[in-house]
N, C-alpha and C positions, 0 to 999 in steps of 0.2 A: 336756060330756065323757061324761056317763052314757049317752048314746045311741050312742057310738062302737062299731062292730062290728069286731072284730079277728080276721082269719083267721089261724090258726096251723097251719102244715104239720106233719103227723105223720110219723114215720119208720117204715120197714119193718124187721121183725125176723123172720127165719125160724128156727124151732126144729124139733126132730125130730117134733113132733106138730101144729104149726100155723104158719101165716103170720100175723103180728100187725102191728098198727099201735100205736105208743106215743108218748107225749109226757111229758116231765118236768112234774110238777104245778106246779113253780116258775113256768113260763110262764103257766099259768092264774092262779096267785096274783098274779103281777105285773100282769096285765091287770085282774083284778077289783079288786085293791087300789087301782088308779088310777081306778076307777069306770067302766070300759068292759066290754064283753061279749065273751068269747072264743068263737070258732067253730072247732072242730077239723076240718081238712080231711083226708079219708082218703087214704092213700098207696096208690094202685091202679095197675094196669098200663094202664088206659084213660085215658091222659093227656089225651085230647081233652076230658075233663070239666073240666080245670083252669080254663078261662075261666068256665064256668058257676058253678063253686064260688065265684068272687069276686063274683058278683052281689050287690049290696047291702052289700059290705064297704067299710070305710073305710081299711083298711091290711092288710098281710101281714107276718107274722113267719116267717122261715126260721130254725129252731132249730139247736142243736148236734146232733152225732151222729158217725157213723163218717167215715172219710176220704173226701174227694172223689176221684173217679176221675181219675188223672193222664192218662188218655187224652184227657180234655177239654181239657188244655193241652199236648198233643203229646208226652207222655213215657210211657215204660214204667214200670209200678209197681216200686218197690223191695220187697225182702223185708219191710221194716219198715212198709210201707203196708197198712193194714187197711181195705180198701174196703167201703163200704156195699153192701147188695144193689142190683143195677142199677136196680130200679124206684124206689128212694129218689132217686137222681140224676135219673132220668127225670121223676118228678113234681115235684121241686123246680125243675128246669129249666123245665118247662111252666108252673108257677105263677109263677115269676119273669118269664118272658117275657110271660105274660098280664097280670101286674100292671104291667109296664113299658109295655105297649101301652096300658093304661088310665090311665097316669100315677098309679097307686096308690102311696102311700107304702109303703116296704119297710124293715123292720128285720131285719138278719141278725146272728145270734149264733154265734160260734165257727165251726163248719162253715158256717153260713148266710152269714156274712160272707165266708168263703173262696170259696163257690160264686158269690156275687155278683161277686167280683173276677174269677174265671175267666170267667164269662159276659160280663163287660164287656171281656174281652181281656187279662186279667192271668194270672199263673202263681203256683205255690205251691212252697215248700220241702216236700218229702215227709217229711223227717225231720230235725229241727233238730240233734239230737245227732250225726248222721252227716254232715250237709251244711253246717252253719254253724259255723265256728270261732269260739269265744268266746261262743256263745249261752248265756245263763243258764238256770236251771231254769224250765220252763214247764208241766210236767205233774205236778201234785200228785195222783198216783193214790191212790184210796181216801179222799180227803178233799176232796170237791167244794166245800165251803164254806170251806176253809182259805185264808187270805191268803198269797200267795207273793211278790209283788214290787210295786214302784211303777210307775205309768205317768205320762207327762208329756205334757200336752196342748198343742195349737197355739193360741196366742192368737187370738181372734176366731172360733173354731170353735164348733159347737153343743155339743160335749162340754165344752169349756172353760167356756162360759156356764153349763152345768148343774152341773158337778162341780169346777170350779176348775183350777188349774195343775198339780197333782199329787195323786195319791191312791193307795191300795193296792188291789190286786185279787186275786181268785182266779185260777187258771190251770190248765186241763185239756187242753192241746193239745201235740202233738209236731210239728204242721205249722204253717205260717204263710205270709203273703203274701210272695212273692219279688219278682216284677215287678208293680207297681201298675198297674191298668188306667187308661188315659188319661182316662176319664170320672169318676174318683174322686180324692179328696184324702185323704192320711193326716192324721189329726187327733189321734192320740196314739201314742206309742211307749214301749216299755220301755227300760231303761237300755242294753241291748245293741243297740238300734236296730231291733228288730222292730216292725212295725206292730200297734197294739192297738186302733185305731178308725179308721173312715173315714166320709166323707159324699160325696154327689154333687157334681160340679161344675155350674156354671151353673144352679143352682136345681133340679137333679134331686132328687127326693124319695127319697134313698137314705141310709141310716144303717147302721152296723154296729159291733159290738164283738167283739174276739177273746176277751176275758174274758167270764165268764158273768154279765151284768148281771141276768138273771132271778133268780139265786140270791143276789144282793146286795140286791135290791129290798125285802126285808123290813126293811132297815136304813134309817132316815130319811135318812141322808146321801146315799144313792144313788137315792132315789125320784125326785128331779127329772128324771133322765134320761128315764125312760119317761113321766112326767107331761108333760114339755115336748114329747116326741115326739107325744103325743096332742094337745097344744095346737097343734102345727104342722100337723095334718091339715087 
């Protein structure tokens, strides 16, 4: 496990004085805590570099961030949609497609899971409060580590084997999977029926969590998820 090299996509952030790349240090902590080595992938406009960036890597993590562009699933953006800079989507798309071509294992977190679903042919709710009647609270703004609700896992799934039948999670999203892509299986849901975890069908090396597993991985209960992900590589 110590020799596993994990590529982590960074996100784009444009300010008044600079165009930046960033990543929450929690992803780095999750990887190093499990005994693997993180490699940060720059988010640049030259997406043709995506495949080369994955040379020598054992897996790819697509992290959380701003909203996925609804143009990718055939919808116009709502006023509530806060789209990431275009190059964030472009590089994530290029990395995902390059990783899929290589059959490289992929873990998507929050936005990362959503973009996986979209690229596999699914769609998203752009704003839960506006579009989903009866949706519970899913965005604990200002408290990224705060526990917000339970999730319930599918028996026989990867996440069920790692974390059990039900457990509590943090929650920092106002979007969610609407139509699940045909290549994916929903493996955990919240009480209101929203998809909280996925994995690939037919042995595809795809995993994702809507909640922020990286921010929970400092707690022993949640560590088996990423540790078992590494074991599955």
